[in-house]
N, C-alpha and C positions, 0 to 999 in steps of 0.2 A: 337355557341349559345355562349352568355356571361352566368356568370354563377349567373349573380345581378338579382333578380325578387323585386317584392313588394307583398306581402300577408295580404291582411286584413282580421282581425279576429271577429269577433261579436258574441258574448255568451249572449244569452237568455234563463234565470231563467224560471223554470218552475213559472204557476200562486201560490202565498200564500209564493211562497220564497222573501227573502230579497235583492231583485236584484242586490241595488248597493251594499251590503258585497262579493256579488257572482261575479260580476262583476271587482269588484276591488283584490278579489284574483286572477282572472283569469290576467289583468294586474301585477300584481306580477311576477307573472311565467314571462310573458311577458321579464319585466324590468331585471330580474336575467336571462335570454340568455344570453346578454352581443350582442345583434344584435341590431341593430338600430330600433328606431320604435317612432311612434308621436301616441298620443290619440287623437282621433277626438268623434266627438258628438254621432255617431252610430258604434264606431267599432274603432279599435287599428290594424294601417298601420307597419308591419316590413318588413325590408329589409335585404335581404343576398341570402346565394345559395339557392336553389329551396329544397334541403332536410333539411336542417337548419333550414327554415321558418314554413316548414310541420311538420316536429317534435316539434316546440314551440307553434304552434298551436291545435294537438293535447296535447300536455303538460297542455298547459293554458285549452281547455275543459275539462280532467278531470279532473286539479285542483278544478272545482265548485263543484265536488260532496263529499262534507265534511258536516259537519254539519246538516245532514238530508235532505241534498236537493235530491228529486227523480228525477228531469230531465230537462235536459239541451239542451236544441239545439245549436249548431255553425256553421255560415254561415262564406265559407271560399272563398276568390275572389284572386284568381292570375291573377298577371300582369306581362307579360315577353315580351321582343322584343329581337330581333338578337343582337342589340347593347347594351345590358343588358337596365336593369329598374331600376329607384331608384325615391325614393319621392320627392327628391329635383329636378328632371326632368323632371316630371309630373307637381309638385305644386309652380315652380320660379316665373315663370312671374305672377301668382296673387300673390307674396306676395312680390313685388317689388314694393316702393313707388313712387305714381305721380306724 
């Protein structure tokens, strides 16, 4: 199996939290990881080897627990194929100009 996977990370702060600042904190951790990533409207997708992507997902989740945040739920999706999975490989045909 190839070592290239994509992992989609969505953090959901508890009610009453400043959701945008919590989500931005998680995205900051992802950005600092050095992995390729793309922010989407419902989550952030990272690309790399599985272990690195899962470590970043864990770090992004844990980074949300500052400034009195009591609860965060994170949803993680993993995409992998035998030939490797990349962000471009999955969405490039939708980005081509017609």
